[in-house]
TIGU-856646 format. One line per field, with one value per residue (C-alpha): x, y, z; residue number from 1; residue in three letters; chain. Coordinates in pm, 1 decimal, decimal comma. Layout:
// residues N
c1 <- X_...
c2 <- Y_...
c3 <- Z_...
i <- NUM_...
aa <- ALA_...
ch <- A_...
END
This chain:
// residues 120
c1 <- 7061,6_6775,0_6573,1_6627,3_6506,6_6195,1_6117,9_6146,9_5909,6_5661,5_5675,5_5605,5_5311,7_5169,9_5195,7_5023,2_4744,2_4696,5_4690,0_4413,4_4196,0_3894,4_3934,0_3640,6_3636,3_3528,8_3377,4_3102,2_3032,1_2680,9_2563,6_2246,1_1992,9_1804,2_1464,1_1445,1_1137,6_915,2_601,4_778,1_1118,0_1135,2_1349,2_1225,0_1456,8_1793,6_1903,5_2246,7_2411,5_2218,6_1993,5_1706,6_1562,5_1283,9_1376,8_1130,8_1390,9_1448,2_1779,3_1869,9_2181,6_2261,4_1928,4_1869,9_2216,3_2140,6_1806,1_1977,1_2210,5_1931,8_1697,2_1957,5_2065,0_1709,7_1609,1_1928,9_1994,8_2340,8_2487,6_2475,2_2843,7_2917,7_2735,8_2878,9_2797,9_3129,9_3063,4_2777,6_2679,1_2517,6_2381,7_2093,3_2344,7_2558,2_2813,3_2731,6_3000,7_2897,3_3159,8_3057,1_3371,2_3211,3_2860,1_2942,5_2776,3_2903,0_2842,9_2593,3_2403,4_2391,7_2250,0_1996,2_1879,6_1829,7_1639,9_1418,7_1304,4_1187,5_915,7_769,8
c2 <- 11456,0_11230,2_11381,4_11733,5_11631,6_11474,2_11770,4_12010,0_11801,6_11776,8_12155,5_12191,1_11951,8_12153,6_12471,9_12310,6_12178,9_12523,6_12690,0_12456,4_12525,3_12747,0_13060,2_13296,2_13639,7_13595,6_13945,7_14042,7_14413,3_14510,8_14862,0_14927,6_15205,9_15250,9_15414,2_15462,6_15530,9_15304,8_15133,2_14796,5_14662,1_14487,8_14421,6_14640,4_14539,9_14392,7_14521,2_14603,8_14485,1_14747,5_14627,4_14859,1_14825,6_14981,0_14994,1_15080,1_15245,1_15622,3_15767,1_15893,8_15796,5_15503,0_15329,0_15279,0_15121,5_14883,7_14812,8_14725,4_14480,0_14318,4_14296,5_14143,3_13901,3_13780,1_13768,9_13611,8_13384,5_13530,6_13617,4_13988,9_13976,2_13894,6_14202,0_14553,2_14891,3_14973,8_15311,5_15557,3_15522,9_15868,8_15833,7_15648,8_15492,8_15247,1_14976,6_14670,9_14409,1_14050,0_13801,6_13466,5_13277,6_13134,4_13108,2_12819,5_12986,6_13126,9_13467,8_13314,2_13148,2_13479,9_13654,5_13374,1_13424,2_13793,8_13725,6_13465,0_13729,7_13953,8_13706,9_13692,2
c3 <- 9020,4_8939,5_9223,2_9094,5_8751,8_8900,0_9122,9_8829,0_8620,4_8909,3_8949,1_8578,1_8609,7_8898,3_8696,0_8398,9_8619,9_8776,2_8433,1_8317,0_8621,9_8564,0_8773,9_8813,1_8968,1_9331,3_9355,9_9113,4_9069,0_8969,6_8888,9_9082,8_9038,6_9365,7_9414,1_9793,3_10004,8_9791,9_9921,1_9910,7_9813,7_9475,8_9170,6_8886,6_8600,8_8508,5_8168,5_8024,4_8348,8_8550,3_8830,0_8916,4_9267,8_9469,0_9836,9_10112,9_10338,1_10314,3_10190,3_10536,9_10735,8_10506,0_10567,6_10194,5_10157,0_10443,4_10279,1_9949,8_10124,7_10328,7_10029,8_9796,1_10068,3_10118,1_9751,0_9616,4_9914,8_9977,9_10317,0_10405,2_10491,4_10125,0_9989,5_10004,9_9853,4_9686,7_9528,0_9536,2_9899,3_9881,5_9528,3_9365,2_9127,4_9320,5_9258,3_9466,8_9518,4_9583,4_9699,8_9550,0_9657,0_9971,2_9821,9_9584,3_9287,1_8959,0_8805,8_8562,6_8847,8_9033,0_8726,9_8682,4_9042,3_8970,8_8646,6_8815,3_9065,6_8780,1_8685,1_9036,9
i <- 1_2_3_4_5_6_7_8_9_10_11_12_13_14_15_16_17_18_19_20_21_22_23_24_25_26_27_28_29_30_31_32_33_34_35_36_37_38_39_40_41_42_43_44_45_46_47_48_49_50_51_52_53_54_55_56_57_58_59_60_61_62_63_64_65_66_67_68_69_70_71_72_73_74_75_76_77_78_79_80_81_82_83_84_85_86_87_88_89_90_91_92_93_94_95_96_97_98_99_100_101_102_103_104_105_106_107_108_109_110_111_112_113_114_115_116_117_118_119_120
aa <- MET_THR_LYS_LYS_GLY_ASN_SER_ASN_SER_SER_LYS_GLN_GLN_GLN_ILE_ILE_ILE_ASN_ASN_ASN_ALA_LYS_VAL_GLU_GLU_PRO_ILE_ILE_LYS_ILE_ASN_VAL_ASN_VAL_HIS_PRO_ASN_SER_LYS_GLU_SER_SER_ILE_VAL_SER_PHE_GLU_ASP_GLN_ILE_LEU_SER_LEU_ARG_ILE_SER_GLU_PRO_PRO_ILE_ASP_GLY_LYS_ALA_ASN_THR_GLY_VAL_ILE_GLU_PHE_LEU_SER_LYS_GLU_LEU_ASN_ILE_ARG_LYS_SER_ASN_ILE_GLU_VAL_GLY_LYS_GLY_SER_LYS_SER_ARG_ASN_LYS_SER_VAL_GLU_ILE_ASP_ILE_SER_SER_GLU_ASN_ILE_THR_LYS_ASP_GLU_LEU_PHE_GLU_ARG_ILE_LYS_SER_LYS_LEU_ASN_ASN
ch <- A_A_A_A_A_A_A_A_A_A_A_A_A_A_A_A_A_A_A_A_A_A_A_A_A_A_A_A_A_A_A_A_A_A_A_A_A_A_A_A_A_A_A_A_A_A_A_A_A_A_A_A_A_A_A_A_A_A_A_A_A_A_A_A_A_A_A_A_A_A_A_A_A_A_A_A_A_A_A_A_A_A_A_A_A_A_A_A_A_A_A_A_A_A_A_A_A_A_A_A_A_A_A_A_A_A_A_A_A_A_A_A_A_A_A_A_A_A_A_A
END
């Protein structure tokens, strides 16, 4: 019986430790307004959680969506495989999902990377 009492208390300790751990959403969704077929790709603004981009690729056969993924990957130093156009694949207004779980960054760090590119 002593073992059962100890195992219950160790289970309770594990639960308490897990409850105190900081858990952050691994997938960040960002609303993106895309202006395709621009002279060059650039970040125009990031206000009210809406990222405005100019993308050089045309909006034909998903080329602009691919351009968004490649541009964000390069500018934010995030793997292309961790960036996906979630909604709005045929619209200028898109929802881009960025999986930060394997990138070792937080949501705030991601937003800081975006803001730092505005000043360049």
